[in-house]
C-alpha positions as CSV (number, residue, x, y, z in Angstrom):
1,M,-125.2,159.9,140.5
2,V,-125.5,162.4,143.2
3,V,-124.6,165.9,141.4
4,A,-123.4,168.2,143.9
5,D,-125.1,172.4,143.7
6,S,-124.4,175.2,145.6
7,K,-127.8,175.1,147.6
8,R,-126.9,171.7,148.9
9,P,-122.8,171.6,149.7
10,E,-123.6,168.0,151.7
11,Q,-124.4,166.2,148.6
12,A,-120.4,167.2,147.7
13,R,-119.2,164.8,150.2
14,R,-121.2,162.0,148.7
15,R,-119.6,159.0,146.2
16,A,-120.3,159.0,142.6
17,L,-123.4,156.8,142.0
18,D,-123.7,156.7,145.9
19,L,-121.2,153.7,145.9
20,Y,-120.7,152.7,150.5
21,P,-120.1,148.7,150.1
22,T,-120.9,146.6,153.0
23,G,-117.4,145.8,153.9
24,Q,-118.3,144.2,157.2
25,P,-119.5,140.8,156.6
26,E,-121.0,141.0,159.9
27,A,-124.0,142.5,158.7
28,I,-125.6,139.9,156.0
29,R,-124.0,137.1,158.1
30,A,-126.3,138.2,160.8
31,L,-129.2,138.2,158.4
32,L,-128.7,135.1,156.8
33,A,-128.5,133.5,160.3
34,R,-131.6,134.9,161.3
35,D,-133.1,134.5,158.0
36,G,-131.4,131.9,156.4
37,K,-133.7,129.1,156.6
38,R,-136.1,131.3,154.8
39,I,-134.4,133.2,152.1
40,A,-132.7,129.6,151.4
41,D,-136.7,128.0,151.2
42,L,-137.0,130.2,148.2
43,G,-133.7,128.7,146.2
44,S,-131.4,131.6,144.8
45,V,-131.5,135.8,145.6
46,W,-130.8,138.6,143.6
47,E,-128.6,141.4,144.5
48,P,-129.5,144.5,142.3
49,A,-126.9,147.0,143.8
50,A,-124.1,144.5,144.0
51,G,-121.0,147.1,144.0
52,H,-117.4,145.2,145.2
53,G,-119.8,142.1,145.7
54,D,-119.4,142.1,149.6
55,L,-123.0,140.8,150.3
56,S,-122.8,138.2,147.0
57,R,-119.6,136.7,147.9
58,E,-121.0,136.3,151.7
59,I,-124.4,134.9,150.4
60,K,-122.8,132.3,147.9
61,V,-120.5,131.1,150.8
62,F,-123.6,130.7,152.6
63,G,-124.8,127.9,149.7
64,L,-127.2,130.1,148.0
65,P,-126.9,131.0,144.8
66,C,-126.6,135.2,143.8
67,I,-127.2,136.9,140.6
68,N,-125.2,140.2,140.8
69,S,-126.4,143.5,138.5
70,D,-125.7,147.0,139.3
71,I,-125.5,150.4,137.2
72,A,-121.9,150.3,136.6
73,D,-119.2,147.5,137.3
74,H,-117.5,147.6,140.4
75,G,-116.0,144.9,140.8
76,A,-118.7,142.2,141.8
77,E,-118.2,139.1,140.0
78,Q,-119.9,138.1,137.5
79,V,-122.0,141.6,137.2
80,Q,-124.8,142.2,134.8
81,V,-124.1,146.3,133.8
82,R,-127.9,147.2,134.1
83,S,-130.1,150.2,136.4
84,F,-132.0,148.7,137.9
85,Y,-135.1,150.5,137.2
86,D,-134.6,148.7,133.7
87,F,-135.5,145.7,135.3
88,Q,-139.6,144.4,135.4
89,E,-139.0,140.8,136.7
90,S,-137.1,140.2,139.7
91,L,-134.3,138.1,138.4
92,A,-134.3,135.8,141.8
93,P,-137.3,135.3,144.4
94,A,-135.3,136.9,147.2
95,I,-133.5,140.4,146.8
96,I,-131.1,141.5,149.4
97,T,-129.6,144.5,148.9
98,N,-127.9,147.7,150.5
99,P,-129.5,150.1,147.8
100,P,-128.0,153.6,146.8
101,Y,-129.5,155.9,149.7
102,C,-130.4,158.6,147.3
103,E,-133.1,156.7,145.3
104,I,-134.7,155.2,148.6
105,N,-134.7,158.0,150.7
106,A,-137.5,161.0,151.1
107,R,-135.4,163.7,150.7
108,D,-133.8,163.0,147.1
109,G,-135.6,159.7,145.9
110,H,-138.9,160.1,147.1
111,G,-138.8,156.3,148.2
112,R,-138.3,155.6,144.0
113,W,-135.9,152.4,144.7
114,L,-138.9,150.6,147.0
115,R,-141.2,151.2,144.7
116,H,-139.8,149.5,141.8
117,T,-138.8,147.2,144.5
118,L,-142.7,146.7,145.1
119,S,-143.5,147.1,141.4
120,L,-141.0,143.8,140.5
121,T,-143.1,140.4,139.9
122,G,-141.4,136.9,141.2
123,C,-140.2,139.1,144.4
124,R,-141.3,136.8,147.6
125,Y,-138.9,138.2,149.5
126,C,-137.0,141.3,150.4
127,A,-134.4,142.9,152.5
128,L,-133.0,146.2,152.3
129,L,-130.3,147.6,154.2
130,L,-130.8,151.3,155.4
131,S,-130.1,153.7,158.4
132,W,-132.7,153.0,161.1
133,D,-134.3,156.3,161.2
134,W,-135.4,156.2,157.2
135,P,-138.7,155.2,157.4
136,A,-139.9,157.4,160.0
137,A,-139.7,160.1,157.4
138,R,-143.1,161.4,155.4
139,A,-141.6,164.0,152.6
140,N,-142.5,163.1,148.9
141,G,-144.8,160.4,149.4
142,L,-142.8,158.1,151.5
143,G,-145.3,158.1,154.2
144,E,-147.7,156.9,152.5
145,L,-146.0,154.6,150.4
146,L,-144.9,152.7,153.8
147,N,-148.8,153.2,155.1
148,D,-149.5,151.2,152.5
149,H,-146.6,148.5,152.0
150,P,-145.2,148.5,155.7
151,F,-142.7,146.2,155.5
152,S,-143.3,143.2,157.5
153,Y,-140.5,143.0,160.6
154,C,-136.8,144.9,161.0
155,Y,-133.9,143.8,162.6
156,L,-132.2,146.9,164.3
157,M,-128.3,146.5,164.6
158,R,-126.6,146.7,168.2
159,W,-123.4,147.8,166.8
160,K,-122.5,150.5,163.7
161,L,-121.2,149.9,160.7
162,D,-118.6,151.8,159.3
163,F,-119.6,152.4,155.3
164,T,-116.5,154.4,154.8
165,G,-113.6,152.6,156.4
166,E,-113.3,156.3,158.4
167,G,-113.5,155.3,161.5
168,S,-116.6,156.8,164.3
169,P,-119.9,156.0,161.7
170,P,-122.8,158.4,163.1
171,Q,-125.8,156.2,162.5
172,R,-127.7,153.1,163.7
173,N,-128.9,150.6,160.3
174,A,-131.3,147.9,160.2
175,W,-132.4,145.4,157.6
176,F,-136.0,146.3,156.8
177,V,-137.4,142.9,155.2
178,W,-140.9,142.6,153.3
179,D,-142.0,139.2,152.7
180,R,-144.9,138.3,150.5
181,D,-146.0,135.3,153.1
182,W,-145.2,137.3,156.1
183,P,-148.7,136.1,158.1
184,G,-148.3,139.7,160.3
185,H,-150.3,143.4,159.6
186,E,-148.2,145.1,161.3
187,P,-144.6,145.9,161.3
188,A,-142.5,143.9,164.2
189,F,-139.4,144.6,165.2
190,R,-136.6,142.8,166.3
191,W,-132.5,143.2,167.8
192,M,-130.1,141.5,165.8
193,D,-126.6,141.7,167.5
194,K,-122.9,140.9,165.2
195,T,-122.5,137.2,166.9
196,D,-125.8,136.5,165.5
197,W,-123.6,135.0,162.6
198,R,-121.6,132.4,165.2
199,Q,-125.1,131.6,167.3
200,G,-126.5,130.6,163.7
201,A,-129.7,130.9,165.0
202,L,-132.6,130.0,162.8
203,I,-135.7,130.8,162.9
């Protein structure tokens, strides 16, 4: 949970457990349109920050089994209430999630969520929905972590997601993908459009 203090007043505006649901389905639908074949080949997905179940519902509609877990029960279907950090083995070969930003950013989380993800056995593919400028931070070891374990490629969204429902979202977002079978050595860059899922473009 994020705890506010007088030195960091902006933290008072963060939600408990950093719960910012991905309520706009175009984000996950576009990822599945682009990477759906790769994910389907792996067979199943784990959503370890399931929240209300927004991502896992779309993954199941796509035709893939999806296991939900979260540190608290926020209403996702058949959720395992358990901290992500309690797992040493991935519950599925593919992980897709919008992780709590306070656990993965450089300032507060020191990249902790990513470090743990990379340590899990059995994970072949991981897609994390993050702010576009997240990988530019170097503080608290995140720069070294990304130097040693760069993402395989990212999809920069050419539209903005509204995680609060208040309108006027302030940031751009991207899916950052780590694929253990990716042949490249340097991170690749790809565009993602809101309409990709309608086009059904599989790569």
